[in-house]
C-alpha positions in Angstrom: 39.0 -15.5 1.1 36.6 -17.6 -0.8 32.9 -18.2 -0.3 31.9 -20.4 2.6 29.8 -23.4 1.7 26.0 -23.1 2.1 24.6 -25.2 4.9 21.3 -25.3 6.6 21.1 -23.8 10.1 18.7 -24.6 12.9 19.7 -22.2 15.6 17.1 -19.3 15.3 14.4 -20.1 12.8 12.0 -23.0 12.7 10.0 -21.8 9.6 11.1 -18.3 8.6 8.5 -18.2 5.8 6.0 -17.5 8.5 7.3 -13.9 8.7 7.0 -13.2 5.0 4.1 -11.5 3.1 3.3 -14.7 1.2 2.5 -16.6 4.4 -1.2 -17.1 5.1 -2.0 -17.7 8.8 -5.1 -19.7 9.7 -6.6 -16.7 11.5 -6.5 -12.9 10.9 -6.1 -11.4 14.4 -7.5 -8.1 15.6 -9.8 -7.7 12.6 -13.1 -9.2 13.8 -15.1 -6.1 13.1 -13.7 -5.6 9.6 -14.2 -9.3 8.8 -17.8 -9.1 10.0 -18.5 -6.0 7.9 -16.9 -7.7 4.9 -19.0 -10.8 5.2 -22.2 -8.7 5.7 -21.4 -6.8 2.5 -21.0 -10.0 0.6 -24.2 -11.7 1.9 -26.2 -10.8 -1.2 -24.0 -13.2 -3.2 -24.8 -16.2 -1.0 -28.5 -15.2 -1.3 -28.2 -15.3 -5.1 -28.7 -11.6 -5.5 -26.7 -8.8 -7.2 -23.5 -8.2 -5.2 -22.7 -4.9 -3.6 -19.6 -3.0 -4.8 -17.1 -2.7 -1.9 -14.3 -0.3 -1.3 -11.6 -1.1 1.3 -9.1 1.5 2.4 -6.3 1.8 4.9 -2.5 2.0 5.1 -0.3 -0.8 3.8 0.1 -3.8 6.1 -3.2 -3.5 8.0 -4.9 -6.7 6.7 -6.9 -5.5 3.7 -5.6 -8.0 1.1 -5.3 -10.9 3.6 -8.9 -10.3 4.8 -10.0 -10.3 1.1 -8.3 -13.7 0.5 -9.8 -15.2 3.6 -13.4 -13.9 3.1 -13.4 -15.0 -0.6 -12.0 -18.4 0.3 -14.8 -18.9 2.8 -17.4 -17.6 0.3 -16.2 -20.1 -2.3 -16.1 -22.9 0.2 -19.7 -22.2 1.4 -21.2 -21.5 -2.0 -20.5 -25.2 -2.9 -23.4 -26.1 -0.6 -25.9 -24.3 -2.7 -27.0 -25.5 -6.2 -28.2 -22.0 -7.3 -24.6 -20.5 -7.0 -21.6 -20.6 -9.2 -19.0 -18.0 -8.1 -16.0 -16.9 -10.2 -13.4 -14.5 -8.8 -10.7 -12.4 -10.5 -7.8 -10.9 -8.6 -5.8 -8.1 -10.3 -3.1 -6.0 -8.7 -3.2 -2.6 -10.4 0.1 -1.3 -9.1 1.8 -1.0 -12.6 -1.3 0.0 -14.5 -1.8 3.8 -14.8 -5.1 4.0 -16.6 -8.5 2.5 -17.0 -7.5 1.2 -20.4 -4.5 -0.8 -18.9 -6.7 -2.3 -16.2 -9.4 -3.2 -18.7 -6.8 -4.9 -21.0 -5.4 -6.9 -18.1 -8.9 -7.9 -17.0 -9.7 -9.2 -20.5 -6.5 -11.3 -20.5 -7.5 -12.8 -17.1 -10.2 -14.6 -19.0 -8.0 -15.8 -21.9 -5.3 -18.4 -22.5 -1.8 -16.9 -22.7 -1.6 -17.4 -26.5 -4.9 -15.5 -27.0 -4.1 -12.5 -24.8 -4.5 -9.0 -26.4 -1.7 -6.5 -26.6 -1.6 -3.6 -24.1 -1.9 -1.0 -26.9 -3.5 -0.6 -30.2 -7.1 -1.4 -29.4 -9.9 1.2 -29.2 -11.1 1.5 -25.6 -14.6 0.6 -26.7 -13.4 -2.7 -28.2 -11.6 -3.6 -25.0 -14.7 -2.9 -22.9 -16.8 -5.0 -25.3 -14.4 -7.9 -25.1 -14.6 -7.7 -21.3 -18.4 -7.6 -21.3 -18.4 -10.6 -23.7 -16.2 -12.7 -21.4 -18.3 -11.8 -18.4 -21.5 -12.7 -20.3 -20.1 -16.1 -21.4 -18.6 -16.9 -18.0 -21.2 -19.5 -17.2 -21.3 -18.4 -13.6 -24.0 -16.8 -11.5 -21.6 -14.2 -10.0 -18.2 -12.8 -10.8 -16.3 -10.8 -8.1 -13.5 -8.7 -9.5 -10.9 -7.6 -6.9 -8.8 -4.6 -8.0 -6.0 -4.2 -5.5 -4.1 -0.9 -5.3 -6.6 0.7 -7.5 -5.2 4.1 -6.6 -2.5 3.4 -9.3 -5.2 4.1 -11.9 -4.9 7.8 -11.1 -7.5 10.3 -12.5 -8.5 8.1 -15.4 -11.3 6.4 -13.5 -13.7 5.5 -16.3 -13.4 1.8 -15.7 -14.4 2.3 -12.1 -17.6 3.8 -13.3 -18.4 1.2 -16.1 -17.4 -2.0 -14.3 -19.5 -1.6 -11.1 -22.5 -0.7 -13.3 -22.0 -3.5 -15.9 -25.4 -5.1 -14.9 -27.3 -1.9 -14.4 -26.3 -0.6 -17.9 -27.2 -3.9 -19.6 -23.6 -4.6 -20.6 -23.7 -8.0 -18.8 -27.0 -9.7 -18.2 -26.3 -13.4 -17.4 -23.7 -12.9 -14.7 -24.0 -10.7 -11.6 -20.8 -8.6 -11.4 -19.4 -7.1 -8.2 -16.2 -5.0 -7.8 -14.0 -5.0 -4.7 -11.6 -2.0 -4.8 -8.6 -1.9 -2.4 -6.6 1.2 -1.8 -3.7 2.3 0.4 -4.3 5.9 -0.4 -6.7 7.7 1.9 -7.1 10.6 -0.5 -7.9 8.4 -3.6 -11.6 8.3 -2.9 -11.7 12.1 -2.7 -10.1 12.3 -6.1 -12.8 10.2 -7.7 -15.7 11.8 -9.6 -19.1 11.7 -7.8 -20.5 9.2 -10.4 -17.6 6.8 -9.7 -18.0 7.1 -5.9 -21.7 6.4 -6.2 -21.0 3.3 -8.3 -17.9 1.8 -6.5 -18.7 2.5 -2.9 -21.9 0.7 -2.0 -20.1 -0.4 1.1 -16.9 1.1 2.5 -14.7 -0.7 5.1 -11.9 1.1 6.8 -8.9 -0.9 8.1 -7.3 1.4 10.8 -3.6 1.1 11.8 -2.8 -1.5 14.4 -1.9 -0.3 17.9 1.0 -1.8 19.9 -1.2 -4.4 21.8 -2.6 -5.6 18.5 0.8 -5.9 16.9 2.1 -7.8 19.9 -0.6 -10.4 19.5 0.1 -10.7 15.7 3.9 -11.0 16.3 3.3 -13.6 19.0 1.1 -15.6 16.6 3.7 -15.6 13.8 6.7 -16.1 16.0 5.3 -19.4 17.3 5.6 -20.8 13.8 8.7 -18.9 12.8 11.2 -19.2 15.6 12.5 -22.1 17.7 11.5 -22.3 21.3 13.1 -19.8 23.7 15.2 -17.9 21.1 13.3 -14.6 21.6 14.3 -12.7 24.7 11.4 -11.5 26.7 11.2 -7.9 25.5 11.8 -8.5 21.8 8.2 -8.7 20.7 6.9 -5.8 22.9 9.7 -3.5 21.7 9.2 -4.4 18.0 5.4 -3.9 18.4 5.8 -0.5 20.2 8.3 0.8 17.6 6.2 -0.1 14.6 2.9 1.1 16.1 4.4 4.5 16.8 5.6 4.9 13.2 3.3 2.9 11.0 0.7 0.7 12.7 1.5 -1.9 10.0 1.8 -5.7 10.7 3.9 -5.9 7.5 6.5 -3.5 8.9 6.5 -5.2 12.3 7.1 -8.6 10.7 9.9 -7.2 8.6 11.7 -5.9 11.7 11.3 -9.2 13.6 12.5 -11.1 10.6 15.5 -8.8 10.1 16.3 -9.1 13.8 16.3 -12.9 13.5 18.6 -12.6 10.5 21.1 -10.5 12.5 21.1 -12.9 15.3 21.7 -15.8 12.9 24.5 -14.0 11.1 26.2 -13.3 14.5 25.9 -17.0 15.5 23.9 -15.8 18.6 21.7 -18.2 20.6 18.9 -15.7 20.9 17.3 -12.6 19.4 17.7 -9.6 21.7 16.4 -6.0 22.0 19.6 -4.8 20.5 18.9 -6.9 17.4 15.4 -5.3 17.2 16.9 -1.8 17.4 19.5 -2.6 14.7 16.7 -4.1 12.5 14.5 -1.1 13.0 17.3 1.2 11.7 18.1 -1.0 8.7 14.5 -1.6 7.7 13.6 2.1 8.2 16.5 3.1 6.0 15.6 0.7 3.2 12.0 1.7 3.2 12.6 5.5 3.2 15.3 5.3 0.6 13.1 3.1 -1.6 10.1 5.5 -1.4 12.2 8.7 -1.7 14.0 7.4 -4.8 10.6 7.1 -6.6 9.7 10.7 -6.1 9.5 13.0 -9.1 12.5 15.3 -9.6 10.5 18.5 -8.6 9.5 16.9 -5.3 13.2 15.9 -4.7 14.3 19.5 -5.3 11.7 20.8 -2.9 12.9 18.2 -0.3 16.5 19.5 -0.9 15.3 23.0 -0.1 13.9 21.9 3.2 17.1 19.9 3.8 19.2 23.1 3.4 17.0 24.9 5.8 17.3 22.1 8.3 21.1 22.2 8.0 20.9 25.9 8.9 18.8 25.2 11.9 15.8 27.0 10.3 13.1 24.3 10.6 10.2 24.1 11.0 10.0 26.3 7.9 7.3 28.2 6.1 6.4 27.1 2.6 7.7 30.5 1.2 11.1 29.8 2.7 11.2 26.3 1.2 10.2 27.7 -2.1 13.0 30.2 -2.0 15.6 27.4 -1.5 13.8 25.3 -4.0 14.0 28.0 -6.7 17.7 28.4 -6.2 18.4 24.7 -6.4 16.2 24.3 -9.5 18.0 27.1 -11.3 21.3 25.5 -10.3 20.2 22.2 -11.9 18.8 23.9 -15.0 15.4 22.5 -14.2 12.1 24.3 -14.7 11.0 26.4 -11.7 7.4 25.4 -11.1 4.8 27.5 -9.3 4.5 28.0 -5.6 1.2 26.1 -5.8 2.9 23.1 -7.3 5.5 23.0 -4.6 2.7 23.2 -2.0 1.1 20.1 -3.7 4.5 18.3 -3.5 4.9 19.2 0.1 1.4 17.9 0.8 2.2 14.6 -0.9 5.5 14.3 1.1 3.5 14.9 4.3 0.9 12.2 3.3 3.7 9.7 2.6 5.0 10.3 6.1 8.3 12.1 5.2 7.3 15.5 6.6 5.3 16.9 9.5 3.2 20.0 9.0 1.8 22.3 11.7 -0.5 25.3 11.3 0.5 28.5 13.0 -2.0 31.2 13.7 -0.8 34.7 14.6 -4.2 36.2 15.1 -6.2 38.7 13.0 -3.1 40.7 12.0 -0.5 38.0 11.5 -2.8 35.4 9.8 -2.2 31.7 9.6 0.4 29.7 7.8 1.9 26.2 7.7 5.4 25.1 8.8 7.1 22.0 7.6 9.9 19.8 9.1 11.2 16.3 8.6 9.4 13.4 10.3 12.2 11.1 9.1 15.9 11.4 9.8 17.2 14.1 7.5 20.3 12.0 6.8 18.1 9.4 5.1 16.8 12.1 2.7 20.4 13.4 2.2 21.7 9.9 1.2 19.0 9.5 -1.5 19.3 13.0 -2.9 23.1 12.8 -3.1 23.0 9.6 -5.0 20.2 10.6 -7.3 21.2 11.1 -11.0 19.7 14.6 -11.0 19.8 16.1 -7.5 23.3 14.6 -6.9 24.7 17.4 -8.9 23.7 19.9 -6.1 26.6 18.5 -4.0 29.2 19.0 -6.7 
């Protein structure tokens, strides 16, 4: 059987792009308080004063990046009415940059033509910083706002996050006011920063909390009006999609993925409408893809620890103490010929798995004599973890 010819369809979607991350709605729903706080924090710019440094944090898909785009677009639009202002903005996603040095190099290149960009290695850090200060000094703008999205990727090497917000105060840049907007999906990242960095970077902090089901329903309704043809969504599709996603993530991005996938399933079936069953199927498919993608990125030691918990779960022995997980981990690590790391390191791995939403942890307290301890169990379907570990190049050997 050969390939069927491609042909446009018009049964389900009117403009499916409206369900994608790249789509920019005219209005950011359910974020009035955060937008007001954001505008307030940027008011010094419109007054011609030194900008505050702003730190935004919250889970993925809760509106941080979209809010930043909207607020800065409005600021650029309004500053045109004032002769004393000339605003320049730089947007850098730091996801693939693991150090201050890499971020600084990429910032320098943001100010350069492609044929003049500097290499990512081979330059003394001081030279890279001096190049950055020179570009900011010669910018011919009154203000430069530098947006560092996903700054938690920078890890513990946070020197740039000290130097950049203080570029004016330290005299490195004198003719342009410099402000930094840091955006992080990692709630613990701020706690890992040194005190001097926290003082510099966090003049203003804005928390974007997870969306609840009612908020997600309004967002999905807004997008669906642009995305779907009239009357193709059965009555309970949006409430079900909102409720499922709110319970797990509180993320508009995850809700939109599920609604988009449900539309795809209906289209592939040749159905006339999107139903609750399509949403349930979509939830399972998207959940599987998300979990498997995240689990596959884990370090090997964390995967082996996860395998230990999986074996306990197979034996009906979860929730399990950390000591029991460590016993199973040690056996598996020796079987693979991997280093057996300390109990403390496995504790850190379990904590990270909990923060990522893969595990649930509960504290048990048996009183003065029994003491307290933590018990872990899966918060995702164990079979999803099993699929990833069985197909992993290292942990897959545990099933042979």
